[in-house]
C-alpha positions, -999 to 999 in steps of 0.1 A, spaced: 0 0 0 14 33 -10 14 64 12 21 100 3 26 126 29 22 163 22 35 187 49 23 223 51 33 240 84 15 222 113 -12 209 90 -8 177 70 -27 154 48 -22 116 48 -32 102 15 -39 65 11 -48 44 -20 -79 29 -4 -112 37 12 -147 24 19 -171 12 -7 -151 24 -37 -144 0 -66 -113 19 -78 -86 29 -53 -80 66 -47 -59 91 -30 -80 110 -4 -76 139 20 -75 131 58 -106 136 79 -104 169 98 -98 162 135 -121 176 162 -103 159 191 -76 185 193 -81 218 210 -62 237 183 -83 245 152 -71 229 120 -78 242 86 -98 218 63 -76 197 41 -82 205 4 -67 193 -28 -44 220 -41 -35 201 -73 -54 209 -105 -80 181 -107 -105 174 -135 -132 149 -138 -109 123 -152 -81 124 -126 -101 132 -95 -100 100 -75 -128 109 -52 -151 117 -81 -142 86 -100 -148 64 -70 -182 79 -63 -191 73 -100 -179 37 -96 -204 32 -67 -231 50 -86 -225 26 -115 -232 -4 -91 -265 12 -81 -274 19 -117 -266 -17 -128 -287 -30 -99 -316 -8 -109 -316 -23 -145 -321 -58 -132 -355 -75 -137 -359 -78 -99 -337 -52 -83 -330 -50 -46 -337 -13 -48 -344 13 -75 -321 43 -78 -336 64 -106 -309 90 -103 -277 69 -104 -277 69 -142 -271 106 -144 -237 101 -128 -226 72 -150 -207 79 -183 -220 58 -212 -186 41 -216 -186 27 -181 -181 -11 -179 -194 -33 -151 -172 -64 -145 -173 -65 -107 -201 -89 -102 -192 -101 -67 -185 -66 -55 -218 -55 -70 -238 -80 -50 -222 -72 -17 -224 -35 -22 -261 -36 -32 -270 -59 -4 -254 -35 20 -272 -6 3 -305 -23 7 -298 -32 43 -289 4 51 -319 18 32 -343 -4 52 -327 3 86 -328 40 80 -364 41 71 -376 18 98 -358 38 124 -368 72 112 -405 62 109 -404 54 147 -391 88 156 -415 115 169 -413 151 159 -381 163 142 -362 134 126 -324 138 120 -305 116 95 -267 120 90 -252 104 59 -214 100 57 -210 95 20 -189 98 -11 -209 128 -23 -232 109 -47 -255 93 -22 -290 96 -37 -308 85 -5 -321 120 2 -339 119 -31 -349 83 -37 -361 72 -3 -396 79 10 -387 100 40 -415 109 64 -423 146 69 -402 167 93 -370 148 83 -338 168 81 -310 150 63 -273 160 66 -248 148 41 -211 148 51 -190 143 20 -162 157 -2 -173 192 -13 -162 189 -50 -179 156 -55 -211 168 -38 -213 199 -60 -208 179 -92 -235 155 -81 -259 184 -72 -254 199 -106 -264 166 -123 -294 160 -100 -307 196 -105 -303 190 -142 -327 161 -142 -352 177 -118 -345 156 -87 -364 168 -57 -363 161 -19 -396 148 -5 -419 176 6 -417 187 43 -381 175 44 -348 194 44 -314 184 29 -282 201 40 -246 195 30 -216 195 54 -183 196 36 -159 168 46 -131 194 45 -148 215 73 -123 224 100 -149 214 127 -176 190 116 -194 191 149 -196 229 149 -207 230 113 -235 205 119 -247 225 149 -247 258 128 -268 240 102 -294 230 128 -284 196 142 -297 191 177 -280 167 200 -310 167 223 -331 151 195 -330 116 181 -308 109 151 -295 80 130 -261 80 114 -251 59 83 -217 56 67 -212 42 31 -186 55 8 -171 82 30 -133 82 24 -116 65 53 -78 63 51 -65 52 85 -77 38 118 -72 73 133 -95 87 107 -123 63 116 -117 69 153 -123 106 146 -156 97 129 -166 77 160 -156 106 182 -179 130 162 -209 106 162 -204 98 199 -204 134 208 -235 143 188 -258 113 189 -283 109 217 -282 79 240 -299 50 222 -293 63 187 -279 41 159 -248 43 138 -246 18 110 -230 11 76 -198 -2 61 -162 3 71 -130 -10 54 -121 -44 66 -84 -36 62 -86 -15 93 -88 -47 113 -67 -68 89 -36 -48 98 -39 -63 133 -59 -95 130 -66 -122 104 -95 -142 118 -131 -133 121 -133 -139 158 -103 -115 163 -119 -89 140 -151 -92 161 -132 -86 193 -113 -57 176 -147 -42 166 -161 -45 200 -131 -28 217 -130 0 191 -166 9 193 -170 3 231 -141 27 237 -161 53 220 -194 45 238 -210 21 213 -223 -14 215 -217 -29 180 -229 -59 161 -212 -72 129 -238 -80 102 -233 -110 79 -237 -102 42 -248 -138 37 -276 -136 62 -289 -103 48 -287 -119 13 -307 -149 24 -333 -127 40 -337 -110 6 -338 -143 -13 -304 -137 -27 -270 -156 -26 -236 -140 -24 -204 -159 -31 -174 -158 -8 -150 -133 -23 -127 -104 -17 -153 -78 -8 -133 -56 16 -159 -41 39 -175 -49 73 -213 -43 77 -222 -32 112 -249 -16 134 -239 2 166 -260 17 194 -249 48 213 -246 40 250 -234 74 262 -252 107 263 -245 133 237 -226 165 245 -258 185 241 -276 162 266 -248 166 291 -248 203 287 -286 205 292 -283 185 324 -254 205 336 -274 237 332 -304 222 349 -283 210 378 -267 244 381 -302 261 381 -315 237 408 -284 245 429 -288 282 424 -325 280 433 -316 261 464 -290 287 475 -316 315 471 -342 297 492 -316 291 519 -306 327 519 -342 338 522 -347 316 553 -317 333 569 
């Protein structure tokens, strides 16, 4: 695996030729850290990129191609009427095994998102960590009062938005769709400025977001853990190579997953692609699909919940002090 490091003062980007749910490998910018007290500027590509040599764009198109191919089947797992607008006419599909795993994961995430959101009362918050071409905000039947946040690379998202606007794609009525650039210096702060409320239920899904290192994914977990209410779900796919660098067996990978997520306040379950496929009446062959499907539940309280309770506790204490003073 090739690594390229670019040093610019105290800021840096670590680029790696690999990330989640992307058929072709790509060099990607590092996920901005929110764990440090010092602010860091967002990491942006400075090289001149076009549509042909932008690895993030090409990878997102590759995933859209898988969805487009699935949509053309006689009995598709899902229908993505918008994926085709991203796919060049010369695109070839020869990744059959990858196609099946990716589409089974996509269907699983779709269903889990909708089931969970439909059981939320009042404002419903969905956060998608994507490659920038996630069409879920448009193609899924979201209930009213759903606000959808998409965290993804800015350039890819803008390219996708242009294509979607060109074919008249619309968000369901009474819903709101907001983008948070992956390059933002502080993802949590940007989400809050756009209206995310850590005192309200939310569900988080990751599929396609560039993940380069274990530290990058830990930063993602840190963000979700700080913003998701107790009991909220975080689900999706993460690169299996994160675990493969340390372990080789499934049991060891499961233990690694448990330790990683629990250290960030989540109880996690690994989901079998084969079992999901069987539940859908499909069969997947063992292969080299390099992702882990998971569902995790937040066990901690969000930062907003903790702040609300801190203020309430402080108010009760102050009220008690005033009553005691009056008695004197």
